[in-house]
C-alpha positions as CSV (number, residue, x, y, z in Angstrom):
1,M,96.4,11.8,-36.2
2,T,97.2,8.4,-35.0
3,V,96.1,9.1,-31.5
4,R,92.9,10.7,-32.7
5,G,92.2,7.8,-35.1
6,T,92.8,5.2,-32.4
7,T,90.4,7.1,-30.1
8,A,87.8,7.2,-32.8
9,R,88.1,3.4,-33.4
10,A,87.9,2.7,-29.6
11,A,84.8,4.9,-29.4
12,T,83.2,3.1,-32.3
13,R,83.9,-0.3,-30.7
14,A,82.5,0.9,-27.4
15,A,79.4,2.1,-29.1
16,S,78.9,-1.2,-30.9
17,R,79.0,-3.0,-27.6
18,V,76.2,-0.8,-26.1
19,R,72.8,-2.5,-26.8
20,P,69.4,-1.3,-26.0
21,L,68.0,-2.6,-22.7
22,W,65.1,-4.3,-24.4
23,T,67.4,-6.7,-26.3
24,A,68.3,-8.6,-23.1
25,P,64.9,-10.3,-22.6
26,V,64.9,-11.0,-26.4
27,R,68.3,-12.6,-26.2
28,R,67.2,-14.8,-23.3
29,L,64.0,-15.8,-25.2
30,L,66.0,-16.8,-28.3
31,R,68.7,-18.6,-26.4
32,P,68.5,-22.4,-26.8
33,R,66.4,-23.7,-23.9
34,V,66.9,-27.2,-22.4
35,S,63.2,-27.4,-21.5
36,L,61.9,-26.3,-24.9
37,A,60.5,-29.8,-25.8
38,F,58.5,-29.9,-22.7
39,E,57.2,-26.4,-23.1
40,L,56.0,-27.4,-26.6
41,V,54.3,-30.4,-25.1
42,A,52.4,-28.1,-22.8
43,V,51.4,-25.8,-25.7
44,A,50.2,-28.9,-27.6
45,A,48.1,-29.9,-24.6
46,W,46.5,-26.5,-24.6
47,I,45.7,-26.8,-28.4
48,A,44.2,-30.2,-27.9
49,L,42.0,-29.0,-25.0
50,I,40.8,-26.0,-27.0
51,A,40.0,-28.2,-30.0
52,S,38.3,-30.7,-27.8
53,T,36.1,-27.9,-26.2
54,V,35.2,-26.4,-29.6
55,T,34.4,-29.8,-31.0
56,G,32.4,-30.7,-28.0
57,D,30.4,-27.5,-28.2
58,S,29.5,-28.2,-31.8
59,H,28.5,-31.7,-31.0
60,D,26.3,-30.4,-28.2
61,G,24.6,-28.2,-30.7
62,D,24.0,-31.1,-33.0
63,R,22.6,-33.2,-30.2
64,A,20.3,-30.3,-29.2
65,G,19.0,-30.2,-32.8
66,A,18.6,-34.0,-32.8
67,S,16.7,-34.1,-29.5
68,H,13.6,-33.2,-31.4
69,H,13.9,-36.7,-32.9
70,H,14.4,-38.3,-29.5
71,M,18.0,-39.2,-30.2
72,P,19.9,-39.6,-26.9
73,A,23.2,-38.0,-26.4
74,P,26.2,-40.4,-26.1
75,H,27.0,-39.3,-22.6
76,E,23.4,-39.9,-21.6
77,V,23.5,-43.5,-22.9
78,H,26.4,-44.3,-20.6
79,G,24.8,-42.4,-17.7
80,V,27.7,-40.0,-17.2
81,S,27.0,-36.2,-17.1
82,A,29.6,-34.2,-19.1
83,S,29.2,-31.3,-16.7
84,A,29.6,-33.4,-13.6
85,S,33.1,-34.8,-14.1
86,V,35.9,-35.3,-16.6
87,N,37.6,-38.6,-17.4
88,V,41.1,-39.4,-16.3
89,A,42.4,-38.8,-19.8
90,M,41.1,-35.3,-19.9
91,W,42.4,-34.6,-16.5
92,A,45.8,-35.8,-17.6
93,L,45.7,-33.4,-20.5
94,M,44.8,-30.6,-18.2
95,S,47.6,-31.5,-15.8
96,V,50.1,-31.3,-18.7
97,A,48.7,-28.0,-19.9
98,M,48.5,-26.4,-16.4
99,M,51.1,-28.0,-14.2
100,L,54.0,-28.8,-16.7
101,P,54.8,-25.1,-17.2
102,A,55.1,-24.6,-13.5
103,A,57.7,-27.4,-13.5
104,V,59.9,-25.8,-16.0
105,P,62.5,-24.5,-13.4
106,A,62.8,-28.0,-12.0
107,L,63.1,-29.4,-15.5
108,V,65.9,-27.0,-16.3
109,H,67.6,-28.1,-13.0
110,V,67.4,-31.7,-14.1
111,G,68.6,-30.9,-17.6
112,T,71.6,-28.8,-16.6
113,N,72.7,-31.2,-13.9
114,S,72.5,-34.4,-16.1
115,L,75.1,-35.7,-18.5
116,R,74.4,-34.6,-22.0
117,W,73.8,-38.1,-23.4
118,R,71.1,-38.9,-20.9
119,R,69.6,-35.4,-20.4
120,R,66.4,-36.0,-22.2
121,R,65.9,-39.3,-20.5
122,A,66.4,-37.7,-17.0
123,M,64.0,-34.9,-17.8
124,A,61.3,-37.3,-19.2
125,T,61.6,-39.4,-16.0
126,F,61.2,-36.4,-13.8
127,A,58.2,-35.1,-15.8
128,S,56.5,-38.6,-15.8
129,V,56.7,-38.9,-12.1
130,Y,55.7,-35.3,-11.5
131,L,52.6,-35.7,-13.7
132,A,51.8,-39.1,-12.2
133,V,51.2,-37.4,-8.9
134,W,48.7,-35.0,-10.4
135,I,47.0,-37.8,-12.4
136,G,46.6,-39.8,-9.3
137,Y,45.1,-36.9,-7.5
138,G,42.7,-36.4,-10.3
139,A,41.6,-40.0,-10.2
140,L,40.8,-39.7,-6.5
141,L,39.1,-36.3,-7.1
142,L,36.8,-37.5,-9.9
143,A,35.3,-40.3,-7.9
144,P,33.0,-38.1,-5.8
145,A,32.3,-35.7,-8.7
146,P,28.6,-36.8,-9.1
147,L,27.9,-35.7,-5.5
148,W,28.7,-32.0,-6.1
149,A,27.1,-32.2,-9.5
150,R,23.7,-32.5,-7.7
151,L,24.2,-29.1,-6.0
152,P,22.5,-26.0,-7.5
153,E,24.4,-24.5,-10.4
154,G,27.2,-22.2,-9.2
155,V,27.1,-23.3,-5.5
156,A,29.8,-26.0,-5.9
157,L,32.0,-23.7,-8.0
158,A,31.6,-20.8,-5.5
159,C,32.5,-23.1,-2.6
160,A,35.6,-24.4,-4.4
161,L,36.7,-20.9,-5.2
162,A,36.2,-19.8,-1.6
163,L,38.2,-22.8,-0.4
164,A,41.0,-22.1,-2.8
165,A,41.1,-18.4,-1.6
166,A,41.3,-19.5,2.0
167,W,44.0,-22.0,1.3
168,Q,46.1,-19.3,-0.4
169,L,46.4,-17.5,3.0
170,T,47.4,-20.4,5.1
171,V,50.9,-21.2,6.4
172,H,50.7,-24.6,4.8
173,K,50.4,-23.0,1.4
174,R,53.5,-20.9,2.0
175,R,55.5,-23.9,3.2
176,A,54.4,-26.0,0.2
177,L,55.3,-23.1,-2.2
178,R,58.7,-22.8,-0.5
179,D,59.3,-26.5,-1.1
180,C,58.4,-26.0,-4.7
181,H,61.5,-23.8,-5.1
182,R,63.9,-26.3,-3.6
183,S,66.2,-28.3,-5.8
184,S,67.8,-31.7,-5.2
185,P,71.2,-33.2,-6.0
186,L,71.2,-35.6,-8.9
187,P,73.6,-38.5,-9.4
188,P,75.3,-38.3,-12.8
189,S,74.6,-41.8,-14.3
190,G,73.4,-45.3,-13.6
191,R,70.5,-46.5,-11.6
192,R,71.2,-43.8,-9.0
193,A,70.6,-41.2,-11.6
194,V,67.2,-42.7,-12.5
195,A,66.3,-43.0,-8.8
196,G,67.4,-39.4,-8.3
197,A,65.2,-38.1,-11.1
198,C,62.2,-40.1,-9.8
199,R,62.8,-38.9,-6.3
200,F,63.0,-35.3,-7.4
201,G,59.9,-35.6,-9.5
202,L,58.0,-37.1,-6.5
203,R,59.2,-34.3,-4.2
204,Q,58.3,-31.6,-6.7
205,G,54.9,-33.2,-7.5
206,W,54.0,-33.6,-3.8
207,A,55.1,-30.0,-3.0
208,C,53.1,-28.7,-6.0
209,L,50.1,-30.8,-5.0
210,R,50.1,-29.4,-1.5
211,S,50.4,-25.9,-2.9
212,C,47.8,-26.1,-5.7
213,W,45.3,-28.9,-4.8
214,A,42.6,-26.4,-4.1
215,L,43.1,-24.6,-7.4
216,M,42.8,-27.9,-9.3
217,L,39.7,-28.7,-7.2
218,V,38.2,-25.6,-8.9
219,M,39.1,-27.1,-12.2
220,A,37.4,-30.4,-11.3
221,V,34.2,-28.5,-10.5
222,A,34.3,-26.1,-13.4
223,S,35.3,-28.6,-16.1
224,G,33.2,-28.6,-19.3
225,G,32.4,-25.9,-21.9
226,N,34.0,-22.6,-22.7
227,G,34.1,-21.7,-19.0
228,M,36.6,-24.5,-18.5
229,L,39.1,-22.7,-20.7
230,V,38.6,-19.4,-18.9
231,W,39.2,-21.0,-15.5
232,M,42.2,-22.9,-16.9
233,A,43.8,-19.7,-18.1
234,V,43.2,-17.9,-14.8
235,L,44.4,-20.7,-12.6
236,T,47.4,-21.4,-14.8
237,G,48.4,-17.8,-14.6
238,I,48.2,-18.0,-10.8
239,V,50.2,-21.1,-10.6
240,I,53.0,-19.9,-13.0
241,T,53.2,-16.5,-11.3
242,E,53.6,-18.0,-7.8
243,R,56.2,-20.4,-9.1
244,M,58.3,-17.9,-11.0
245,A,58.1,-15.0,-8.6
246,R,61.1,-14.4,-6.4
247,T,58.9,-13.3,-3.5
248,P,55.7,-15.3,-4.0
249,R,53.8,-14.0,-0.9
250,R,52.5,-10.9,-2.8
251,P,51.1,-12.8,-5.8
252,T,49.7,-15.5,-3.4
253,R,47.7,-12.8,-1.6
254,L,46.6,-11.2,-4.8
255,A,45.4,-14.6,-6.1
256,A,43.4,-15.1,-2.9
257,A,41.6,-11.8,-3.4
258,V,40.9,-12.7,-7.1
259,L,39.5,-16.1,-6.1
260,A,37.4,-14.6,-3.3
261,V,35.9,-12.0,-5.8
262,A,35.3,-14.8,-8.3
263,A,33.4,-16.8,-5.7
264,L,31.2,-13.9,-4.9
265,A,30.7,-13.2,-8.6
266,V,29.6,-16.8,-9.2
267,L,27.3,-17.0,-6.2
268,L,25.7,-13.6,-6.1
269,P,23.8,-13.8,-9.4
270,D,22.0,-17.0,-8.2
271,T,21.3,-15.3,-4.9
272,A,20.0,-12.1,-6.6
273,W,17.5,-14.1,-8.7
274,R,15.8,-15.5,-5.5
275,W,14.6,-12.0,-4.6
276,Y,12.5,-11.7,-7.7
């Protein structure tokens, strides 16, 4: 009886330890995340962009109704076309929404390799330098935006998509993506710790810029309206998939195919109309 009772209790304990396979991802998701604050910042940036787009669409409708009374739109008063470029503030918001999620593994590396009392400061330093690289790229990219705004509708976007598809297949893309997966030793405290976080943010930002500059060129061309949100979602999915994949070559090639098909889909309707 004793042996049988002991065996039953052991079997009960063993059964209690067996958990369904689907609980492992759930436990990982619910586990406290060192990068949670920055992930929430990215979510807030998405919400702000969606709200800005919806509000802008409603304002465009109001301006269209007011045009019968010869009331100029605000962006026409300043001589800036809303479909031609976005300002640096909007670009910064897009960089936070699209590129900060791709930096989550690097942020986790900074957080787990920093002292607890300065963890948030180190992660904020890294994120600031990383995003500054993208904001600087955006400032340079927006300067010639009025030039491609003069092209026929769809041509500039199709060219940008084709360029992004071609870049996905180059050796330079693979090298840059490999550099995105590299970590860096971080000093524990003092000025060396600040310099280490800045240096790591600069390296990650430069590697990510080399990898994704063509994708963000598509965003600069496609910015404005509901189409901007669609392109943001597609390109963010490509960036995150490449960054999180253990073997990124396959998703990179798949992304190149998707971008090439998108370029044809954007260009062919305009071409087809010329035959009629």
